[in-house]
VOVEXKE-728401 format. One record per residue (C-alpha): x, y, z; residue in one letter. Coordinates in steps of 0.001 Angstrom, whole numbers, padded with zeros to 6 digits, always signed. Example, Ala and Ser with C-alpha at 12.3 -4.5 7.8 and 13.67 -1.06 7.14 Angstrom:
// residues 2
+012300-004500+007800A +013670-001060+007140S 
// end
This chain:
// residues 371
+000000+000000+000000M +001284+003440-000936E +002455+005517+002016K -000040+008242+002862R +001052+011850+003345I +000920+012750+007026R -000599+016219+007477V -000825+018469+010536L -003420+021265+010379I -002616+024489+012264V -005479+027005+012448D -007022+029015+015264D -010557+028458+013903S -012155+025248+015209P -014577+025336+012275V -011733+025349+009737I -009808+022664+011656R -012833+020368+011630R -013620+021113+007988L -010088+020394+006790L -009674+017298+008953A -012986+015839+007747T -012622+016648+004066E -008925+015817+003683L -009556+012438+005352A -011640+011497+002301R -008486+011524+000174D -006817+008094+000250R -003366+009617-000220Q -003673+011946+002785V -003686+011137+006496E -004522+013959+008930V -002405+013073+011955V -003554+015983+014083G -004839+019543+014382T -003441+022419+016439A -005101+025732+017401P -001839+027682+017668D +001873+027450+016841P +002884+026580+020413Y +000830+023394+020414I +001838+022751+016795A +005516+022840+017800R +005035+019971+020250D +002846+018017+017822M +005460+018292+015079I +008026+016724+017410R +005669+013938+018451A +003829+013168+015200L +006503+013950+012595K +004104+015101+009857P +005194+015260+006212D +003331+018491+005438V +001922+021345+007517L -001076+023492+006620T -000650+026817+008405L -003046+029711+008933D -001378+033023+008127V -003112+035116+010780Q -003398+033730+014313M -003407+035280+017802P -000290+034949+019939G +002479+033876+017589M +001327+034597+014023D +001853+032153+011186G +004751+034106+009683L +006785+034177+012881T +006207+030471+013383F +007061+029723+009754L +010377+031588+009984E +011337+029690+013151K +010236+026396+011605L +012237+026885+008401M +015369+027665+010408R +015078+024898+012982L +013132+022091+011272R +012515+022811+007564P +009438+021021+006233M +006873+021550+003449P +004224+024112+004402V +001034+025126+002583V -000340+028444+003856M -004053+029086+004342V -004695+032788+003827S -007381+035447+003506S -008262+037668+000549F -007734+040832+002593T -004939+043237+001680R -003058+042254+004841E -003654+038564+004127G -002207+038898+000609C +000862+040727+001906E +001466+038123+004624M +001042+035263+002139T +003688+036708-000161L +006031+037087+002817R +005340+033452+003732A +006295+032310+000224L +009490+034361+000546A +010239+032572+003822L +009985+029170+002161G +006318+028091+002157A +005679+025871-000861V +002238+027204-001804D -001003+028643-000434F -004776+028399-000718V -007279+031191+000044P -009308+030366+003156K -012481+031643+001438A -012284+028705-000975W -012447+026222+001902L -015592+027353+003695R -018796+025272+003528P -020406+026923+000486A -020854+026234-003216P -017425+025432-004596G -016073+024131-001276T -015272+020720-002757A -013093+022333-005416D -011246+024344-002764G -010561+021247-000685I -009447+019364-003794A -007058+022219-004597D -005624+022064-001080L -005233+018271-001295A -003450+018618-004641R -001070+021230-003219K -000377+019061-000172I +000651+016215-002503K +002928+018527-004471V +004399+019980-001274A +005218+016487-000004A +007672+015979-002884V +008764+019609-003337A +012387+020667-003013R +012746+022972-000002L +014937+026048-000243R +017457+026244+002602P +017047+029403+004666I +020534+030501+003580S +019300+030584-000019A +016650+033188+000782I +018422+036381-000266V +017679+039405+001935P +015711+041819-000202R +017198+045227-000564G +020628+043948-001571S +019375+044170-005149E +016822+046298-006921G +016677+050004-007487R +019598+050872-005245G +022000+048062-006176G +024436+047704-009065P +022934+046015-012090L +024306+045156-015517P +023752+047621-018321H +021584+046195-021056F +022987+046558-024559T +020278+045868-027145P +021269+043480-029913R +021380+044645-033537A +018000+042984-034090E +016691+043161-030524P +014686+040554-028701A +011501+042543-028423R +010111+040541-025542L +010969+038172-022679V +008046+035864-021793A +008059+034040-018435V +005833+031290-017010G +005796+029743-013523A +003632+027923-010996S +004535+026309-007642T +007622+028041-006230G +007387+030642-008965G +006876+033778-006899T +010394+033642-005496E +011875+032509-008808A +010240+035469-010570I +011425+037885-007892R +014974+036591-008323T +014747+036877-012109L +013316+040410-012076L +015780+041591-009417A +018560+041053-011957G +016888+043082-014703M +018376+046549-015311P +016032+049556-015632P +016689+049748-019370D +016191+046017-019884G +013929+044264-022371P +010160+044210-021818P +008892+041230-019811V +005468+039533-019734V +004727+037008-016989I +002151+034370-016121V +002296+033066-012542Q -000497+030716-011453H -002133+032706-008656M -005645+033860-007648P -006663+037303-008863R -006683+038885-005404Q -002964+038105-005029F -001465+039081-008396T -001647+042844-007829R +000002+042540-004405A +002672+040313-005960F +003357+042862-008707A +003638+045639-006125E +006081+043554-004062H +008263+042992-007109C +008029+046641-008138D +009339+047797-004753R +012330+045465-004976E +013374+045682-008621C +014987+048246-010896A +012571+047305-013680I +009002+048603-013288R +006577+045778-012408V +002783+046127-012699V -000295+043927-012909E -001292+043971-016582A -004424+045681-017828G -006146+045106-021151D -004416+047173-023824G -001237+047916-021837D +001733+048545-024091E +004734+046232-023869V +007594+048623-023042R +011323+048274-022329P +012137+048540-018638G +008741+047152-017599Q +007325+043771-016567A +003601+043002-016915L +002153+040252-014688I -001078+038589-015835A -003973+039080-013400P -005363+035945-011796G -008504+034501-013415D -007655+036173-016750R -005867+034968-019876Q -003123+037263-021184M -001930+037371-024772T +000455+039586-026732V -000744+041142-029970C +000311+043845-032385R -001375+047214-032832E +000426+048886-035685G +004053+049257-034631A +003221+048619-030965R +003046+045421-028958L +000203+045354-026406V -001312+042760-024080V -004902+041622-024161R -006298+040577-020783V -009660+038806-020942K -011705+036267-018979R -011580+033583-021636E -011885+029805-021225R -009425+027905-019093T -006557+026117-020844V -004955+023116-019128N -007583+023857-016453G -005845+027173-015787L -006569+030878-016091R -004087+032430-016622P -002283+029782-018643S +001376+029968-019615V +000586+028162-022874D -001868+030900-023874V +000773+033589-023343L +003609+031666-025028F +001526+030679-028063L +000579+034327-028614S +004233+035389-028336V +005240+032707-030845A +002661+033980-033322E +003163+037709-032763T +006878+038076-032010V +008632+034809-032862G +012338+035296-033427I +012357+038544-031477G +011625+036868-028144S +013081+034835-025276V +010890+032263-023496G +011587+031228-019892I +009810+028393-018067L +010386+028311-014320L +009492+025961-011466T +005963+024564-011382G +003807+021461-011286M +002129+020039-014356G +002959+020761-017988A +001487+024219-018620D +003839+026217-020844G +005631+023257-022438A +003600+023305-025649R +003787+027096-025877G +007543+027112-025324L +007945+024603-028152L +005886+026891-030405A +008140+029800-029447M +011267+027782-030241R +009845+026652-033567N +009079+030308-034371A +012721+031249-033789G +012687+032325-030140A +015472+031452-027702R +014196+029287-024819T +015313+028611-021240I +014087+026219-018543A +014977+026230-014849Q +016986+023188-013780D +015775+020504-011395E +018246+021354-008638A +016851+024873-008128T +013192+024172-008955S +010747+023715-006082V +008769+021458-008446V +010344+020342-011729F +007107+019461-013538G +006748+022284-016078M +010448+022534-017010P +010684+018729-017272R +007691+018610-019629A +009211+021301-021867A +012582+019550-021973I +010872+016256-022892A +009157+018004-025834L +012449+019354-027143G +011336+022914-026447A +014404+024090-024517V +017713+025554-025690D +019237+026121-022235H +018589+024360-018887V +019987+026631-016185L +020049+027200-012447S +017835+030045-011275L +020825+032313-010617A +022009+031937-014237R +018682+032547-015978I +018572+036356-015857C +022164+036822-017107P +021490+034360-019946K +018211+036086-020852A +020002+039447-020997L +022786+037890-023055E +020293+036427-025526L +018336+039669-025695A +021448+041814-026001G +023721+039760-028241S +023697+039927-031985S +022227+036887-033665G +020652+035677-036847L +018095+038134-038124G +014836+037168-039797A +016412+037526-043242R +019324+035260-042250D +016891+032653-040931L +014930+032737-044158A +018133+032134-046121L +019002+029169-043891R +015613+027508-043950G +013614+029616-041517G +013618+027618-038279G +015463+026660-035116R +016249+023247-036561D +018258+025051-039240A +020141+026980-036557M +020965+023887-034538D +021522+021591-037423G 
// end
């Protein structure tokens, strides 16, 4: 019999503790070994029960979830899925928790007994299973913010003779910190960036604002019709698909509530496929840590259209699902550690390379370049 994932639930609400314990117990791969109303009791239960994964409420009286998480990741690192609120403070605290090493999060509103509750519980169960096999970042790898960004030294970006007009980025589980690391290395005059990170709508704006405060490049949540500009990163809003299209000489993003793709909205594939069609050779595609295969097909389309492509390596990915799927499809030119991705993207965007005319003369595709 397959070993079940031992889960400890930490939440100050008895209603939520009962709900999670009851509903998660229905999943044959999950075993709820205990519940705790506060971090002090949780600390003792972790020692005694040795759970595989912790679900942790962000906001609790006494010692809050963030303080407990920081202590836990220093003293006994283990996979943690945060349970958070949709409030402004809840979003901010969730992003801080991800920076401290939490694997993922679910909004508490999705878990309450109401229409859609089953889907919320299923989402939590899925994230618990991913967390159980996720690669934890050591606390020493969490770079203090402020050492980079607007005040720190950054490379100067030298546009190539035929510039990469766009850098497209996709990520899921573990992606918030990977994206922050990537954007922190971008100079203020760097190439334009468009990003899909799987995240609920209430969190994407707060995430963009966090990145904007820390990075030299301007970072905003995308709006329909926003122009793709150098020195700016546009992050797709949650629950919306984002595509890149051309309006005359300008590149703009379209942000609409269209159908889900791969069960996701936003979907990395939707963004990458639009970049392949609209920009092609003038683009760099980057697929970061994440579960599943979203983005693999789109990255292959980008590569076939002449784009340069990068995937994060397994050693630095929290979950290697999306990069692995892209590599298996033959969609990736470079497999790199997280620290090497931004320099390589700037190199590809800034170095001279084959122009469209040269590609046409050589057969018009990446196979011709590699062959």
